[in-house]
N, C-alpha and C positions, 0 to 999 in steps of 0.2 A: 616687275612691280617691286617696289621697296617696302619692306615691313617696317622701316624705321621712319617714324614721322616725329618731327620736333614737337615738343610740348608747347602749350600756350599758357599765358597767365593773364590775370586782370586785377586791376586795383579797384576796391570798393571802399566807399566812405560809409562808416556806420556810426551809430551814436556813441560808441566806445572808442572810436578812432579808426585809422585806416586799416584795411585788411587786404591781404594779397592771397588770391586763390590760383594755385597752379594745377591744372587738370591733367589727368593721365590719359594719353590717347588710347583708343581701343587696341589692345594687343590680342586680338582673337586667336592667333596660333598658341600663344602661351595660355590663355584662358581655357581654350579647348583641352589642351594637354593637361592642365592642372585639374580641370573638371573630371577627366577620365582617370587621372591618377587618384583623385579623392574617391572615386567609386571603388577602386581597388583597395585604397586605404581602409574604407569602411568595411569591406569584406574581411580584410586581415584583422581589423580591430574586433569585429564580432567573432571571428573564429578563434582568436587567441583568448578573448574573454570567456567564451564557451568552454574551451580546453582548460583554462585555469579553474573555472567553476567546477568542472568535472573532477580535476585533481583534488580540489579542496573537500569535495563531497565524499570522495572515496579515499580519504586520507589513511595511509598505511605506515606512517612514520617516515623513517629515513629513505626508503626507496622512492617515495614521491616528493620528498623535500627538495631535492636538486631540480628536477624539472619544474616544480611549481615556482622555485625562486627565479629560475631562469625565465619562465614565462611572465612573472610579475615585473622583473626588470625590463624585459623586452617590451611588454605592453606599456609600461611608463614611458619608455623612449619613443615607441611608435605613436602614442597618444600625443606627446609634446611635439614631435615632428609634424603630425597631422594637423595639430592646432595652428602651427606656424604657417603651413601651406594653406589652410583655410583663410587665414588673415591676408596672405599674398593673393589668393584667388579672389576674395572679395575686393581687394584693392585694385586688381587688374580689371574688374568689371566696370567700375565708374568711381575709382578713388580720386583723391585729390590731396594736395599739400595746402595747409592754411597757415598763413603767417599773421600774428597779430601782436600788438604791443599791450602789455600788462604792466602798467607803471614803468619801472626801470628795467623791465625784463622783455626780451624778444621771445615769443612763443612760437614754436614750429610744431605743427601737428599734422599727422597723417589720418585721414578719415576714409572709411570704407562705405559701401553701399548700405549695409545693415546698421550703420551708426557706430561701429567699432572704431575707436580712435586711440592713438598712442602718439607720444611726441616728447619733446624736450623744451626746456626753458633756458635761455642764455641770458646772464646779466650784461646789460649794455656796458657797464663800467669795466668789467674784467674781461671783455670780449676782445680777441685779436682781431686785426682789420680783416674784414671779409674781402675775398678775392675771387675773380672769375678764373676758373680752370677750364681748359679746352681739351677735348678728347677727339681725336680723328677716328672716324667709324668708316671702314671700307664698305662700299655699296656693291651689290652683286653685279650690276651693270648700269651704265648711265642711263638716266630716264629719257634722254634725247641725244642725237648724234653730237659728239663734242662736249657732252655734259660732264659734270664732275664724276670722278670715280670714288670720291669719298666725301663724307659730310663732317662738318666741324660742329659737334655738339659740346654743350657746356654745362657747368653746374656752378653754384656759388658755394665756396667752401666757408663754413662758419665754424669757429672753434673758440672755446674758452679753456681754462686750465683743466677741465674735467672731461672733455670730449669734443668730438667733431660731428659735423652734419653736412651731407651734400645736398643742398637745397636745389630743387629744380633740375635734378639730373635729367638730361635729354633735351634741354632748351637749346635753340640754335644760338649762334654766337651774338647776333644782335639783340635777341630777346633777353639773353643773359646779361648783356651790358645795360640794357634798360632796366631790368629788374635790380641790378646792383645799385644803379643810380637811385632808384625809388627807395631801396632799403637804406641808403645813406642819407638821402635828403628828407625822407618822410618818417623813417623809423628811428633814426639817430644811430645806425650802426656805424662803427669806426671805418672810415675810408681807408682803402689800401694806399701805401705810399707810392 
């Protein structure tokens, strides 16, 4: 059984223009692992917060300052890391990438189950030509005798002067080519040479 399933996408016509939605396939092993990790994270968060609260309540000057400072820094890092993993966990449940046009800007947004979203905007004028990039992924074993031992997955590389975005990472090669054609023809993304 192969855990790697290519992603799919669809084009929708809305009142504000075309919109591409790239769904995330169910990654149940990752989702289960992250869910279990987050249980441990919550226990560590509660334990560290309780210890820090105890140190501040029984303040004895310098002898408790170093452990309290260490716990405060550790707790800040642990909280930031946990929030990042929560976002990834929610995205792995039923997340999606949404591409829309906002005037002369291409907007790429990640959306999660609970409505959390983050993304970037790229100016169509200053954007480098979008290109399809392929990645060979070895498969555990062919799904049928004589079948392929690797899959060619792709993503669309979008960049402007300020940053890069890998749009649709995990699309198969044909779906990636079709998406690139739609981005060039419908969204006005500069074509690759």
